[in-house]
Structure formats: C-alpha cells, structure tokens
Biotite code that builds the C-alpha atoms (Angstrom):
import biotite.structure as struc

atoms = struc.array([
    struc.Atom([61.161, 129.291, 108.000], chain_id="A", res_id=1, res_name="MET", atom_name="CA", element="C"),
    struc.Atom([64.426, 127.992, 109.157], chain_id="A", res_id=2, res_name="THR", atom_name="CA", element="C"),
    struc.Atom([66.672, 130.257, 111.415], chain_id="A", res_id=3, res_name="LEU", atom_name="CA", element="C"),
    struc.Atom([69.348, 130.400, 108.690], chain_id="A", res_id=4, res_name="ASP", atom_name="CA", element="C"),
    struc.Atom([66.930, 131.589, 106.158], chain_id="A", res_id=5, res_name="SER", atom_name="CA", element="C"),
    struc.Atom([65.395, 134.068, 108.592], chain_id="A", res_id=6, res_name="ALA", atom_name="CA", element="C"),
    struc.Atom([68.964, 135.525, 109.355], chain_id="A", res_id=7, res_name="ILE", atom_name="CA", element="C"),
    struc.Atom([69.621, 135.684, 105.470], chain_id="A", res_id=8, res_name="ASP", atom_name="CA", element="C"),
    struc.Atom([66.268, 137.475, 104.740], chain_id="A", res_id=9, res_name="ARG", atom_name="CA", element="C"),
    struc.Atom([66.400, 139.995, 107.553], chain_id="A", res_id=10, res_name="VAL", atom_name="CA", element="C"),
    struc.Atom([70.169, 140.699, 106.694], chain_id="A", res_id=11, res_name="SER", atom_name="CA", element="C"),
    struc.Atom([69.469, 141.372, 103.222], chain_id="A", res_id=12, res_name="ALA", atom_name="CA", element="C"),
    struc.Atom([66.594, 143.634, 103.973], chain_id="A", res_id=13, res_name="MET", atom_name="CA", element="C"),
    struc.Atom([68.428, 145.498, 106.523], chain_id="A", res_id=14, res_name="LEU", atom_name="CA", element="C"),
    struc.Atom([71.163, 146.234, 104.024], chain_id="A", res_id=15, res_name="GLY", atom_name="CA", element="C"),
    struc.Atom([68.542, 148.257, 101.806], chain_id="A", res_id=16, res_name="VAL", atom_name="CA", element="C"),
    struc.Atom([67.606, 150.850, 104.631], chain_id="A", res_id=17, res_name="SER", atom_name="CA", element="C"),
    struc.Atom([69.036, 152.770, 107.482], chain_id="A", res_id=18, res_name="LEU", atom_name="CA", element="C"),
    struc.Atom([65.383, 153.548, 108.888], chain_id="A", res_id=19, res_name="ASP", atom_name="CA", element="C"),
    struc.Atom([63.598, 151.689, 111.482], chain_id="A", res_id=20, res_name="TRP", atom_name="CA", element="C"),
    struc.Atom([61.654, 148.887, 110.154], chain_id="A", res_id=21, res_name="MET", atom_name="CA", element="C"),
    struc.Atom([58.874, 147.047, 111.970], chain_id="A", res_id=22, res_name="GLU", atom_name="CA", element="C"),
    struc.Atom([59.854, 143.101, 112.528], chain_id="A", res_id=23, res_name="LEU", atom_name="CA", element="C"),
    struc.Atom([56.562, 142.096, 110.703], chain_id="A", res_id=24, res_name="ARG", atom_name="CA", element="C"),
    struc.Atom([57.790, 143.792, 107.391], chain_id="A", res_id=25, res_name="THR", atom_name="CA", element="C"),
    struc.Atom([60.475, 141.170, 107.181], chain_id="A", res_id=26, res_name="PHE", atom_name="CA", element="C"),
    struc.Atom([57.908, 138.387, 106.781], chain_id="A", res_id=27, res_name="LEU", atom_name="CA", element="C"),
    struc.Atom([57.534, 136.750, 103.444], chain_id="A", res_id=28, res_name="PRO", atom_name="CA", element="C"),
    struc.Atom([54.394, 138.198, 101.937], chain_id="A", res_id=29, res_name="VAL", atom_name="CA", element="C"),
    struc.Atom([53.365, 134.896, 100.407], chain_id="A", res_id=30, res_name="ASP", atom_name="CA", element="C"),
    struc.Atom([53.531, 132.808, 103.563], chain_id="A", res_id=31, res_name="ALA", atom_name="CA", element="C"),
    struc.Atom([50.639, 130.755, 104.447], chain_id="A", res_id=32, res_name="GLU", atom_name="CA", element="C"),
    struc.Atom([48.583, 132.215, 107.368], chain_id="A", res_id=33, res_name="PRO", atom_name="CA", element="C"),
    struc.Atom([49.329, 129.027, 109.495], chain_id="A", res_id=34, res_name="ARG", atom_name="CA", element="C"),
    struc.Atom([53.214, 129.529, 108.772], chain_id="A", res_id=35, res_name="LEU", atom_name="CA", element="C"),
    struc.Atom([53.243, 133.206, 109.726], chain_id="A", res_id=36, res_name="ARG", atom_name="CA", element="C"),
    struc.Atom([53.738, 132.349, 113.398], chain_id="A", res_id=37, res_name="LYS", atom_name="CA", element="C"),
    struc.Atom([56.637, 130.335, 112.687], chain_id="A", res_id=38, res_name="SER", atom_name="CA", element="C"),
    struc.Atom([58.262, 132.999, 110.309], chain_id="A", res_id=39, res_name="ALA", atom_name="CA", element="C"),
    struc.Atom([57.629, 135.735, 112.778], chain_id="A", res_id=40, res_name="LEU", atom_name="CA", element="C"),
    struc.Atom([59.368, 133.642, 115.547], chain_id="A", res_id=41, res_name="ALA", atom_name="CA", element="C"),
    struc.Atom([62.400, 132.855, 113.242], chain_id="A", res_id=42, res_name="SER", atom_name="CA", element="C"),
    struc.Atom([62.517, 136.516, 112.196], chain_id="A", res_id=43, res_name="SER", atom_name="CA", element="C"),
    struc.Atom([62.653, 137.501, 116.014], chain_id="A", res_id=44, res_name="PHE", atom_name="CA", element="C"),
    struc.Atom([65.461, 135.061, 116.646], chain_id="A", res_id=45, res_name="VAL", atom_name="CA", element="C"),
    struc.Atom([67.232, 136.361, 113.573], chain_id="A", res_id=46, res_name="ALA", atom_name="CA", element="C"),
    struc.Atom([66.942, 139.937, 114.789], chain_id="A", res_id=47, res_name="ALA", atom_name="CA", element="C"),
    struc.Atom([68.266, 139.164, 118.372], chain_id="A", res_id=48, res_name="LEU", atom_name="CA", element="C"),
    struc.Atom([71.186, 137.332, 116.606], chain_id="A", res_id=49, res_name="GLU", atom_name="CA", element="C"),
    struc.Atom([72.009, 140.255, 114.290], chain_id="A", res_id=50, res_name="LEU", atom_name="CA", element="C"),
    struc.Atom([71.837, 142.536, 117.358], chain_id="A", res_id=51, res_name="ALA", atom_name="CA", element="C"),
    struc.Atom([74.287, 140.352, 119.204], chain_id="A", res_id=52, res_name="ARG", atom_name="CA", element="C"),
    struc.Atom([76.572, 140.303, 116.526], chain_id="A", res_id=53, res_name="LEU", atom_name="CA", element="C"),
    struc.Atom([76.593, 144.185, 116.374], chain_id="A", res_id=54, res_name="GLY", atom_name="CA", element="C"),
    struc.Atom([74.857, 144.231, 112.860], chain_id="A", res_id=55, res_name="ARG", atom_name="CA", element="C"),
    struc.Atom([71.267, 145.436, 113.759], chain_id="A", res_id=56, res_name="ALA", atom_name="CA", element="C"),
    struc.Atom([69.817, 147.600, 116.625], chain_id="A", res_id=57, res_name="GLU", atom_name="CA", element="C"),
    struc.Atom([66.430, 146.847, 118.147], chain_id="A", res_id=58, res_name="LEU", atom_name="CA", element="C"),
    struc.Atom([63.874, 149.004, 119.667], chain_id="A", res_id=59, res_name="GLN", atom_name="CA", element="C"),
    struc.Atom([60.390, 148.732, 121.029], chain_id="A", res_id=60, res_name="GLN", atom_name="CA", element="C"),
    struc.Atom([58.673, 152.186, 122.286], chain_id="A", res_id=61, res_name="GLU", atom_name="CA", element="C"),
    struc.Atom([55.716, 150.711, 124.096], chain_id="A", res_id=62, res_name="ASP", atom_name="CA", element="C"),
    struc.Atom([55.050, 147.747, 126.098], chain_id="A", res_id=63, res_name="THR", atom_name="CA", element="C"),
    struc.Atom([53.874, 144.879, 123.638], chain_id="A", res_id=64, res_name="PHE", atom_name="CA", element="C"),
    struc.Atom([54.324, 147.555, 120.949], chain_id="A", res_id=65, res_name="GLY", atom_name="CA", element="C"),
    struc.Atom([55.866, 146.665, 117.482], chain_id="A", res_id=66, res_name="PRO", atom_name="CA", element="C"),
    struc.Atom([59.326, 145.639, 117.495], chain_id="A", res_id=67, res_name="LEU", atom_name="CA", element="C"),
    struc.Atom([61.619, 147.710, 115.224], chain_id="A", res_id=68, res_name="GLN", atom_name="CA", element="C"),
    struc.Atom([65.125, 147.233, 113.819], chain_id="A", res_id=69, res_name="LEU", atom_name="CA", element="C"),
    struc.Atom([67.561, 148.790, 111.734], chain_id="A", res_id=70, res_name="ARG", atom_name="CA", element="C"),
    struc.Atom([70.955, 148.216, 110.594], chain_id="A", res_id=71, res_name="ARG", atom_name="CA", element="C"),
    struc.Atom([73.913, 149.461, 112.839], chain_id="A", res_id=72, res_name="MET", atom_name="CA", element="C"),
    struc.Atom([75.342, 152.842, 111.318], chain_id="A", res_id=73, res_name="PRO", atom_name="CA", element="C"),
    struc.Atom([78.579, 152.492, 110.026], chain_id="A", res_id=74, res_name="ALA", atom_name="CA", element="C"),
])
C-alpha cells in the first residue's frame, strides 16, 4: 500500500466517526496476509502525517498497546 493511498483511506475512514478507532481497523480486509505488515506500516505513517497536519489525534494507553486515532474535533 502506498503512503498516498493509506492517507486517503485513513482520512476517509476518519471522516465517518468521531470515536477512537484502533489503527488496525484501517487495514483493507481483503489484503493478503504477507502484505498486511506493509499496509499497517503505511497506515501508521499516514496516521502520523494526519496528526502532524492537525487532522487527527493519536493515543496509546499502554506501552506496546494498540494505537488509536480519531478525527480532530471541529
């Protein structure tokens, strides 16, 4: 998954909900198992970029716990 497609996917899914969502929910459900790591890495970088742009918030409650994100409240 390219970074641009990951940013588009994460942005579109963030626009649907204001609740916290785990990063793994942004992965394509039909992705081949061997490509899931690449898709997760691209989604992570996309989440960081959206946070940098002020369009998303990130949180992680536990060390090594799931990363969650949500759209920035308007």
